[in-house]
Structures are given as structure tokens and as C-alpha cells.
C-alpha positions in Angstrom: -121.5 76.5 115.3 -123.0 75.5 111.9 -126.2 74.5 113.5 -126.2 77.7 115.6 -125.6 79.9 112.5 -128.3 78.2 110.5 -130.9 78.2 113.3 -130.2 81.9 114.1 -130.5 83.0 110.5 -133.7 81.2 109.6 -135.3 82.4 112.9 -134.3 85.9 111.9 -135.6 85.5 108.4 -138.9 84.2 109.6 -139.3 87.1 112.0 -138.6 89.6 109.2 -141.0 87.9 106.9 -143.8 88.2 109.4 -143.4 92.0 109.4 -143.6 92.2 105.6 -147.3 92.3 104.8 -148.6 92.4 101.2 -150.1 95.8 100.1 -153.9 95.8 100.4 -154.4 96.4 96.6 -152.4 93.2 95.8 -154.2 90.8 98.1 -156.6 88.2 96.7 -160.1 88.5 98.1 -160.9 85.8 100.6 -162.6 82.7 99.2 -165.9 81.7 100.8 -165.7 78.6 102.9 -166.4 75.3 101.0 -169.8 73.9 101.6 -170.1 70.3 102.6 -171.6 67.9 100.2 -175.4 67.5 100.5 -176.2 65.1 103.3 -172.7 65.0 104.8 -171.9 66.7 108.2 -169.2 69.4 108.2 -165.7 68.2 108.9 -164.6 68.5 112.4 -162.1 71.3 113.2 -158.6 70.1 113.8 -158.0 70.2 117.6 -155.4 72.8 118.7 -152.3 71.5 120.4 -152.9 72.3 124.1 -149.2 72.9 124.8 -149.0 75.5 122.0 -152.3 77.0 123.1 -151.0 77.5 126.6 -148.1 79.7 125.3 -150.5 81.6 123.0 -152.4 82.6 126.1 -149.3 84.0 127.8 -148.4 87.7 127.3 -145.9 88.3 124.5 -143.3 89.6 126.9 -143.4 86.4 128.9 -143.1 84.2 125.8 -140.0 86.2 124.8 -138.6 86.0 128.3 -138.9 82.2 128.5 -137.1 81.8 125.2 -134.4 84.2 126.2 -133.8 82.2 129.4 -133.7 79.0 127.4 -131.0 80.5 125.3 -128.9 81.3 128.4 -129.6 77.8 129.9 -128.2 76.3 126.7 -131.4 74.5 125.5 -132.5 76.9 122.7 -130.4 78.2 119.8 -133.1 80.3 118.0 -134.2 83.9 118.2 -136.5 85.0 121.1 -139.7 86.1 119.4 -143.4 86.4 120.0 -143.9 83.1 118.2 -143.4 80.2 120.7 -143.0 77.4 118.1 -142.1 73.8 118.1 -138.4 74.3 118.6 -139.0 76.5 121.7 -141.4 73.8 123.1 -138.7 71.2 122.5 -136.2 73.4 124.4 -138.6 73.5 127.3 -138.8 69.7 127.3 -135.0 69.5 127.2 -134.7 71.7 130.2 -137.3 69.6 132.1 -135.3 66.5 131.2 -132.2 68.1 132.6 -134.1 68.9 135.8 -135.4 65.3 135.9 -139.0 66.4 135.9 -141.8 65.3 133.6 -141.3 66.5 130.0 -144.6 68.2 129.4 -143.4 71.1 127.4 -145.1 73.5 129.8 -143.2 75.0 132.7 -144.9 74.9 136.1 -144.1 77.8 138.5 -141.3 76.0 140.2 -139.6 75.1 136.9 -140.1 78.6 135.6 -138.3 79.9 138.7 -135.5 77.4 138.2 -135.1 78.4 134.6 -135.0 82.1 135.4 -132.3 81.4 138.1 -130.2 79.3 135.8 -130.3 82.0 133.1 -129.6 84.8 135.5 -126.5 83.0 136.8 -125.2 82.6 133.3 -125.8 86.3 132.4 -124.2 87.5 135.6 -121.2 85.3 135.1 -120.4 87.0 131.8 -121.6 90.5 132.8 -124.3 90.7 130.1 -125.4 94.2 129.1 -127.2 95.6 126.1 -125.7 98.8 125.0 -125.9 101.4 122.2 -122.7 100.8 120.2 -120.6 104.0 120.0 -119.2 103.5 116.5 -122.1 102.1 114.6 -125.4 103.3 116.2 -126.5 99.6 116.6 -127.9 98.1 119.8 -125.9 95.1 120.9 -125.5 92.8 123.8 -122.0 92.5 125.3 -120.5 90.1 127.9 -118.7 92.9 129.7 -116.9 90.6 132.2 -115.7 88.3 129.5 -114.7 91.2 127.2 -113.7 94.1 129.5 -111.4 95.8 127.0 -113.2 98.3 124.7 -111.7 100.2 121.8 -113.4 102.4 119.2 -111.7 103.3 115.9 -113.6 105.0 113.1 -116.7 102.9 112.4 -115.7 99.8 114.4 -116.0 99.0 118.1 -113.8 96.2 119.5 -114.7 94.3 122.7 -112.1 91.8 123.8 -110.9 89.6 126.7 -107.7 90.2 128.5 -105.9 87.5 126.4 -107.9 88.2 123.2 -109.3 84.7 123.3 -112.7 86.3 122.7 -113.0 89.3 120.3 -116.2 90.9 119.3 -116.3 93.6 116.7 -119.3 95.7 115.7 -118.9 97.4 112.3 -120.6 99.9 110.0 -119.8 100.1 106.3 -121.3 103.1 104.5 -119.0 103.7 101.6 -120.4 104.9 98.3 -122.2 102.1 96.4 -122.1 99.8 99.4 -124.1 96.6 98.9 -124.9 93.7 101.1 -123.7 91.2 98.6 -120.3 92.9 98.3 -119.8 92.9 102.1 -121.0 89.3 102.3 -118.6 88.2 99.6 -115.6 90.0 101.1 -116.2 88.5 104.6 -116.4 85.0 103.2 -113.0 85.5 101.5 -111.1 86.7 104.6 -107.8 84.8 104.8 -107.5 81.8 107.1 -111.3 81.4 107.3 -113.1 78.1 106.9 -116.7 78.8 106.3 -119.1 76.0 107.3 -122.3 77.9 106.9 -123.2 81.0 105.0 -126.4 82.5 103.6 -127.7 85.8 102.3 -131.4 86.4 102.1 -133.4 89.6 101.9 -131.5 92.3 103.8 -129.3 90.2 106.0 -126.5 87.6 105.9 -125.1 85.1 108.3 -121.6 83.5 108.2 -120.2 80.9 110.7 -117.3 78.6 110.8 -113.7 78.9 111.8 -111.0 81.6 111.6 -107.7 79.9 112.1 -108.3 77.7 115.1 -111.0 79.9 116.5 -114.8 79.8 116.1 -116.5 82.5 114.0 -120.0 83.9 113.8 -120.9 87.0 111.8 -124.1 88.8 111.0 -124.8 91.8 108.7 -127.8 93.8 107.8 -128.4 96.3 105.1 -130.5 99.5 105.2 -130.3 103.0 103.7 -127.1 102.4 101.8 -125.1 101.0 104.7 -124.3 97.6 106.3 -124.2 97.2 110.0 -123.2 94.0 111.8 -121.0 92.2 114.2 -118.5 89.3 114.4 -117.5 87.1 117.2 -114.2 85.1 117.1 -113.3 83.0 120.1 -111.1 80.1 121.2 -112.7 76.6 121.2 -111.7 76.3 124.8 -114.4 78.8 125.8 -117.1 77.3 123.6 -119.4 76.4 126.5 -119.4 80.0 127.7 -119.6 81.7 124.3 -122.2 79.6 122.5 -125.1 80.9 124.5 -123.6 84.4 124.4 -123.4 84.2 120.6 -127.1 83.1 120.4 -128.1 85.8 122.8 -126.2 88.5 120.9 -127.9 87.4 117.6 -131.3 87.5 119.3 -131.0 90.9 120.8 -129.0 92.7 118.1 -130.7 95.6 116.5 -128.7 97.0 113.5 -131.0 99.9 113.1 -132.9 100.5 116.4 -136.2 102.3 116.2 -135.0 104.7 118.9 -131.4 105.5 117.9 -128.8 106.6 120.4 -128.3 110.2 121.1 -125.5 111.7 119.0 -124.7 114.4 121.6 -122.3 113.7 124.4 -123.1 114.4 128.0 -122.8 118.1 129.1 -119.2 119.3 129.5 -118.0 120.2 133.0 -117.5 123.8 134.0 -114.0 123.1 135.0 -112.2 120.3 133.1 -108.7 119.0 133.4 -106.6 117.7 130.5 -103.0 117.2 129.6 -100.6 118.4 127.0 -96.9 118.7 126.2 -94.5 121.5 125.4 -93.3 121.2 121.8 -91.2 124.4 121.5 -88.9 126.4 123.6 -91.2 129.4 123.0 -94.0 127.9 125.2 -96.1 126.1 122.6 -98.2 123.2 124.0 -99.9 120.6 121.9 -103.1 119.0 123.1 -106.4 117.6 121.7 -109.0 120.0 120.3 -111.9 118.4 122.0 -110.4 118.9 125.4 -110.1 122.7 124.7 -113.6 123.1 123.2 -115.7 126.0 124.4 -113.2 127.0 127.2 -113.2 130.6 128.2 -109.8 130.5 129.9 -106.8 128.2 130.0 -104.4 127.8 132.8 -101.2 125.6 132.7 -100.5 124.3 136.1 -97.1 125.6 137.3 -96.8 128.2 134.5 -99.9 130.4 134.5 -102.5 131.6 131.9 -102.3 130.4 128.3 -103.9 131.3 125.0 -105.3 129.0 122.3 -103.5 130.2 119.2 -104.6 127.6 116.7 -106.7 124.5 116.1 -107.1 121.8 113.4 -110.6 120.3 113.3 -109.6 117.6 110.8 -106.6 116.4 112.8 -108.3 117.0 116.2 -105.5 119.1 117.5 -105.2 122.4 119.4 -102.2 124.6 120.1 -101.8 126.6 123.3 -99.1 129.0 124.3 -97.7 130.2 127.5 -95.9 133.6 127.1 -92.7 134.3 129.0 -92.2 130.8 130.3 -88.7 130.0 131.3 -86.7 126.7 131.3 -89.3 125.0 129.1 -88.4 121.5 128.0 -90.0 120.7 124.6 -90.6 117.0 123.9 -88.8 115.4 121.0 -91.0 114.0 118.2 -90.8 110.4 117.1 -92.4 108.2 114.5 -95.7 106.3 115.2 -96.0 104.6 111.7 -94.9 101.1 112.9 -95.2 101.3 116.6 -97.5 98.7 118.2 -97.6 100.4 121.6 -96.4 103.3 123.7 -96.6 104.9 127.1 -99.0 107.7 127.9 -97.6 110.5 130.1 -100.0 112.9 131.6 -101.7 114.3 134.7 -104.8 112.6 136.0 -107.9 114.5 137.1 -107.2 115.9 140.6 -110.3 114.1 141.9 -108.5 110.8 141.1 -105.4 111.7 143.1 -106.7 113.7 146.1 -106.1 117.0 144.5 -102.5 116.2 143.5 -100.8 117.1 140.2 -98.4 114.2 139.9 -97.4 113.1 136.4 -98.6 109.5 135.7 -97.6 107.0 133.1 -99.8 104.3 131.5 -98.7 101.6 129.0 -101.0 101.4 126.0 -101.5 99.2 123.0 -102.4 100.6 119.6 -105.4 98.6 118.2 -105.9 98.9 114.5 -109.5 99.6 113.3 -111.3 100.5 110.1 -110.7 104.2 110.7 -107.5 106.2 110.0 -106.5 106.2 113.7 -105.5 103.4 116.1 -107.6 103.0 119.2 -105.9 103.1 122.6 -106.2 100.0 124.8 -107.0 100.5 127.7 -108.9 103.7 127.4 -107.1 106.5 129.4 -109.1 108.0 132.3 -110.1 111.5 133.2 -107.5 114.1 132.8 -105.5 112.3 130.1 -107.1 113.9 127.1 -104.3 115.5 125.1 -101.5 113.7 126.9 -98.4 112.7 124.9 -97.7 109.1 124.2 -94.0 108.2 123.9 -91.9 105.3 122.7 -89.2 103.5 124.7 -86.7 106.2 123.9 -89.0 109.0 125.2 -89.9 110.4 121.8 -93.5 111.5 121.1 -95.5 109.0 119.0 -98.6 111.2 119.2 -101.2 112.4 121.7 -104.3 110.8 123.2 -107.7 112.0 121.9 -110.2 111.0 124.5 -113.9 111.5 123.7 -116.9 111.3 126.1 -120.1 109.9 124.6 -123.6 108.9 125.7 -124.1 105.1 126.4 -127.3 103.4 127.1 -127.7 102.3 130.7 -124.8 104.4 131.9 -124.0 108.0 132.7 -121.4 108.1 130.0 -118.6 106.3 128.4 -115.4 107.2 126.7 -113.1 106.0 123.9 -109.6 107.1 122.9 -107.5 107.2 119.7 -104.0 108.1 118.8 -103.4 111.3 116.9 -100.0 110.3 115.4 -96.8 112.4 115.5 -97.0 112.9 111.7 -100.3 114.8 112.2 -98.6 116.8 115.0 -95.6 117.7 112.9 -97.8 118.8 110.0 -100.0 120.9 112.3 -96.9 122.6 113.9 -95.4 123.2 110.4 -98.6 124.9 109.2 -98.5 127.2 112.2 -94.8 127.9 111.7 -94.0 126.8 115.2 -90.2 126.6 115.7 -89.9 123.0 116.9 -86.6 122.4 118.7 -84.1 120.4 116.6 -83.4 118.2 119.7 -86.0 118.0 122.4 -86.1 116.3 125.7 -86.8 112.6 125.9 -88.0 112.9 129.5 -91.7 113.2 128.8 -92.4 114.0 132.5 -90.4 117.2 132.1 -92.6 118.2 129.1 -96.0 117.0 130.2 -98.3 119.6 131.7 -101.8 119.8 133.2 -104.3 122.0 131.4 -107.2 123.6 133.3 -110.1 124.6 131.2 -112.8 126.9 132.6 -116.2 127.2 130.8 -119.2 129.4 131.4 
């Protein structure tokens, strides 16, 4: 990993340096060519390496594609750039050696096809996709089959495997007076880390080594008062899988892409389904504010029309009320401050259950992030926005805030966080809602489907 970290950083630094040209006013005027001494013939020009020349003649996109495929085949641990240098040529020879063909440094059509096929198989095996990261605005490659679990909390996205033997985190730090050096120093001092390679140069840093018994690679980049970057921590047992993934991620990562992701979510549906829970005997229902945004009418399945009587933008909550409802079972409130997990209780989108309205449950983990809220893992599906999450005793730990956002290469994605019960209690107290002293601990009795109709 040390060699990988060093190679990736210096490839990146060289690429950055090529883009930094000196201002015209500061350049020295070119010197005239030296004249040969009288009576002596001019020195012969140094012959160009025919192998290097063959790559110069290729289109830039093909040079980058070959290097990218060499990364995935395991022969190349640098960044894929327009410069096809000596290390890339050595990687071609290494691939040819593995094939048992002549090590010319230049791929013939058959070898090029074999390289492309080998790389494609490796990418497909891990589910490689380049996406626009939801939390940071960066563009990042993710092995989606290796890390199928996604959680977003504040300014951090977390992509992890089922057993957490691979964890990728994309981060954005934009606090006042943020500096690259401060972030770099803080990351080097993370407990239980053994750093084998670290360097900061220009507007970027690279750190690699071990965190506990797991391998670590991290990169950060500074621009406009903020640092964006990513870290990869994985078990040594998956090193053969993750080393080319790590190199590919470093090669494709764009902390500040030229074409940033759209900040607007996909258009909201005309009719949208969400969930909520009764929190008072007078018919008050707690749910997420985003789920109720821009609705013209609200209907509570089994109870009838409802009004939105209050909202709290900061906490992300909304309060609905059904008037005249009888035999309402308000849900008892619990404490989420130390809970590691809970069970979501809500009503899925009717399209997901053939038009039915059955109450469903889903076990969830609370994943800590850099933001104030915990992320929910796995992310609840359609219809569960605003659903209560309860502990083992049936008391509400909070509600699910599910957001839909634009994702590159897909119609849309979603992420979810826990709005904790403390926020719910404070919101209800501010609205002077008479919360029952003792509520039901049967969440299925309190959970309801909310139908939102927009223009």
C-alpha cells in the first residue's frame, strides 16, 4: 500500500503541475539555438524512442483507456493520464509477460482485446460505477457490488460491504478557517493508525498505511476554503480485490468537478405516499417535513382528510392533524441518545405491495456521521418517509427522514437519516401538543399512511 500511495500521489502531482503554466509576463524569452563550431557538423538529433512515439500517435482517450485497463488488470498503480510514460510502458510489458507473449511494450490488436476483457471482468465483478457523491459534490468511483450499503449523514457519504470489511467514506470539510494542513495533521493522528506513507504538496495530500489491522488509503484536496476527499479502509484478506479498486478510485476521483452535480432533486410526484405516527389522543400526527412539502391536500388512510398545522424547517418535522378521529392510539416516546439500532414501522408505497396498505417493519442500524443526525442503514424504500422508528420496547426513537436526490447515471437516489425523539419532543412542546403521558408501545397501532396530492 505504501508503494501504491506514493505512486498515486506523485502521478497526481505531476498531472497538476502540467496544468499550472507560468504567466506570459514572467517567462524568459527563448534563447537562440547554439551554433556549431566553425568547421564542425551539427550534432545529430537524439532519436525518439519508437515505443513512446507509438503511444504519442494514439488519441488521448485511447492512451487513458489503456492505462485504466492496466490499473484494473493489476499491472499499473499510477493515475491514468494523457502522458503515457515509462511506468505505463513497463506495465504493458508486465501484462505481455503474464500473457506469455513478446514483451515489446506495444499492444497488438489481440493483446489490446485481451487487456480490455480482463479489465472489464474485474470492473464487473465489483460493480464499478462513477457517481456524483451526494454529500460532498465530488465525483467518485464506487465498487457497488463490494459496497452495496450506502449511508449519507451531513457532509459524509459511507459506502460499505455487508460485513464492513470494506468501508469507503467521502468527506467534505468546510468549517471556518479550514486549511489543508490542519485536516492532513488531524487525519495522521487518528487513533489506532500506523501511517507508512504521507505527503502534502500543493493543494492535495495522500496518506496510506494501516488502521488497526486494516489497510488504509486517504486522499484530500483543497479549494475555495474547503477540503474534499475520500478514505478507504479494508481487511487485508480482500487486498487482491481492493488494491486495483483503490488505484482506480484515486485515478478517477474529482474533488471539484468542472460540471458539478445538480443541486435540485428530481421532480416530485403528483401523488406521493409517506408514513407517520399518532402522537396525541387529539389526532396529531408526526411526520417528515420533506414528505409533506408542496402538498395541496393530505389524507390519512383509514381516517380521512388532515391539515398540516405546523412545521419545523430546522428539525425537518411536520405536524398533521385529523379532527374528530376516535380510538386513536398515540405512540409512546423513547430516547434515541444511545440506541445503536431500531425498527422502522411504516406503510410502503402501494405500488410495492399491489395496492395494499399493510404496515411493514424494517430493522435499521444507526450509522454515525459528521453531521448531527445518524444515517439509516439500509435506506428505507418508497412510502417510509416520516415513518416512526422504535426500540425493542415499542417506544419511538425518532422518525425516518428520507430524501430523494439526483445521482449521475441513474434516475434518482435516496438517503435517510434519523430525526431523533428529542427533536420530536421539542417540536411538540413548542406547538403545545398534549402528548399522552402513557402511549401505546404497539407501533403498528399508531403508524399511518399519509397521501399527499400536489398540483
